[in-house]
N, C-alpha and C positions, 0 to 999 in steps of 0.2 A: 061604285067603281069610278075610276078616273082614267083619262087617256093621256098617253105620252108619245112623243116622237122619238123612237129609239135610234141610236147611232149605229148599232150593229145587231145581228140576230144570232150568228153562229159562233160557238166557241169550240176549240179543238179539245178532244177528250179521248185519249187512248185509242187512236186508230179510227175514230169516227168524229162527227161533229154533233154538238148538242145545241138545243135552242129552248128558250122559254118564252112563250107568247104572252103569258100572263105572269104577274108576281103577286103573291098572296093566295089565299084560298078560302072558299066558302063551305068546305066539307065539315069543318069543325072537329077533326080528329084530335082527341085529347093529348096525344103523344107527339104531335107534329114537330119534327126537328127544324123545319123551315121557319118556325117562329123565332128561332134563336137569334140573339142580338148580333152575333157575328156576321149575319147576312145584311146588317145595316139597313133595315127598313126605315124609311123616313115617313111612313104613313101607317095607319092601323092595318093589321094583317088581313082583316076582312074587307077592307077598302081596296078592291082588286085593281092593280095597275095593269092597264091594257096597252100593249105595244101596237098601236093602231096601224103602223106602217110595216108590221112584221111580214106580210106577204110580199110587199115590194122589195124589202131588204133580202128576203130569202131568194126571190127570183134572181136578183142581181148577183148574190153570192154563189148560187149554184151554177149560173152561166159562166162564172169566172173560173170554176174549178176544172182542171184538166183531166182529173180521174174521178170516176164514180165512187161513192162510198156510202156508208150508213149514216143516216141522220137520226139522232135521238131526241126525244122530247118527253117531258113528264117527270123528270127527276126531282125538280124543285117546286113545280106548280102543276097541278093536274090540268091537262089540256081539255078536259070535258067537265069543267065546273058548270054551274047553272047558267052563267052568262054566255056560254058557248052556244046555247040554244038560240039566242038572239043574234050574237055577233058573228058566229060561224067563221072565226078567224082560223081555228084549227083546221077546219075543212078546206079553207082556201089554201093554207100552207100544204096540206096533204095533196091537193090537186097540183100544186107546183112541183112537189117532190115526184109525184107520179109522171107529170108531163116531161120532166127532165130525166126520168128513169134512174133516180137515186133509190137507195134502200131506206127503210124506216124501222126504228125500234121505238115503240110508243108505250108509255106507262100510264095507267089510270086505275081508279077504283070505281068508275062510273059506267053504268050500262048505256049511257049516251053514245058510247063508241059504236054501238050497233047501228046507229044512224049512218055511219060511214063505212059499213062493212063491205059494200060493193067496191068502194075506192081502195080500201085496204087489200081486198082480193086482187085488184088490178095491179097495185104496187107489188104484191107478192109474185104475181105472174111475170111482171116486167123485170123485177130485180129481187127484192127480198123484203118481207114485212114480218116483224116479230112483235106480238102484242104481249105486254106485261101487265099482270093484274096482281094487286096486293090482297092477300087473304090473311087475316090475323086470328079470327075466332069463328068457330063453326056455329056457335050459339047465337041465334038471331037477337034475343033480348040483350045479351051482352054486346053484340055488335052495334046495336042502337045507342048504347052508352059510349062506346069507344069511338065510333065513327058515325055521329048522329045525323049528318045531312047528306048521306050518300046511300046508294042501294046496299042491301045486306049481302052477306057472303053467299047465300044460296043463289041470288040473282047473278052475282059475279061468276059463279061456277057455270051458270047458263050461258054467260058471255064466252067463257072458255070453250064450252061445248059447241057454240055457234062458230067459233073460229076453227075448231077442229074439223067441223063439217065442210068448211071451205078450204081446208088444207093450209091454213095460216098457222105457223108455229107459235107456241105460247110459252112464256116464262112466268112463274109465280114467285112473288116476294112474300115469304113467310116471316114477316118482320114488321114491327117489333113484337117480341113475345114479352109480355109484361109480368114481372115477378109477382106472384101471389094472386094473379088475376086470370090470365089465359095460358099459364105455363103448366098445362096438364097433359098427360099421355093421351087422354081421351080426345082432347082438342087437336093435338098434333096429328094423331092417327086419323081422325075423321077428315081433316083437311087434305092430308097426303093421299088417302084412299080415293078421294074425289079427284085430286090432281091426276092420279094414275088412270082413273076411269075415263077422263076426258082427254087423255093423251098429251099431258103437259110435257114439254121438252126438258125443262129443268126447273129447279126450285132453289131460290136464294135465301140463305139464312146466315147471319154473322155470329152465331154462337148462342142463340136462345136467350136474348136479353133485350135491354133498352139502353139508349143513350140519352142523357139529359145535360143541358147546359143553360146558361143564363138566358132568360126569356122563355125558353121551352119548359124549363123546370117549374117556374112559377105557375104557368098555365096548367101543367099536368097536376101539380099538387092541389091547385084549386078544384080541379075535377075530382081528384081523389076525395077531398073533403066533402064534396057534394054527393058523390055516388057511393063511396066506400069509406064511411066514417072510421077514423082510427088508423087507416092504412098508411097515411102520410107519415105518421110517427114511426110506423114499422119500417118504412123506407129509410127515413133519416137515421134510425138506430142501426139498420143493416148496412147502408151504403154511405152515410155521411153526405159529402158534397161531390161524390165521384161522378165522372163523366160516363163511365161504362158501368152498367148495372146488370150483371148476369143473373139469370134465375138460379136459385139454389139447386134446382133440378137440372141445370144445364147439361152436365155430363150424361145423365140418363136420356134426356130428351134428344141430345145430339146423336147418341148411339141409335135411338129409335128412328130419327130422321134419316140417317145414312142407310140404315137397314131397309127401310121402306123404299127409299129412292133407288137403291141398288137392285132390289127385287123387281122393280118396275121399270128399270132402264131409264131413269130420269137423272139428268145431271144434278149434282148437289154441291159441287165446289164452286164458290162464287167466281173464281177466275175462269173456269170453264164456261160458265153462263155468260160472263161478260165478253169473253173471246168470241163466243157464238154470235152474240148480238152485234159485235163490232165488225164482223167479217162479211163482206159482200162476196158471193160465190164467184170463183174464178171462171166457171163456165159462162156466167153472165158477162163478165168482162170480155171473154173471147167472142161471145155472140155479138156484143156491141161493136167490136173491132171488125168482125166479119160483115156486119150490116153497113158499116161505113164504106 
């Protein structure tokens, strides 16, 4: 890892603000879009860039805002990578969000988030906290191939369950679904049944498929050659150099996805999930004005 002094920390994003404390990742997921060259990394992806002044920048930014809102993190770089155990920058930023009574929408694949569950609970009581967890495959052996350096799906479901026990709302990212690998009815059903069991608020999927672009594609294909010999050639024959790679089973899987979500009162439209995560409750705004 290496340290930088960032010039800013928050970016406006659809009614809320987003931040990335780190750039790069150590989870090693074979499909990671953040590896794509369009993001203009000037260092190896596993050489994590650490914005060491992120807490100070965040404190200054939040104090300058006249209206409370949701702060999102985790979209481009997981806030609970291995280095967070030592650096604790994510925790410091959460403490600032909590102290300034802003809301939080945080996304991760790691059970390290449980370290901060008391803080997440406090944010949720003061404002609103939404925890987002990515689940791609219910099979632990396959999970170890697709997402090798992070806890497995069963453990992430335990994280969701722990959040439910605290009354912290959760959103699951059921993406990507990799053609010819985890695009089965059995996999989708198993994950969604667990989401329903632990009270997930909504599930995000963009059509049961995968996206690949320069930088990401080469890394993914190398992983296919290593773990699924011959599958790269099938991808090239089926999709060529396309950006969007929908599963051949996408229509059936999407129908199953919508059916299970509807039956269990889980949001399944991405726009609905994003709107929920971007909205700070009006009752909180009124309470803040009253307290003034």
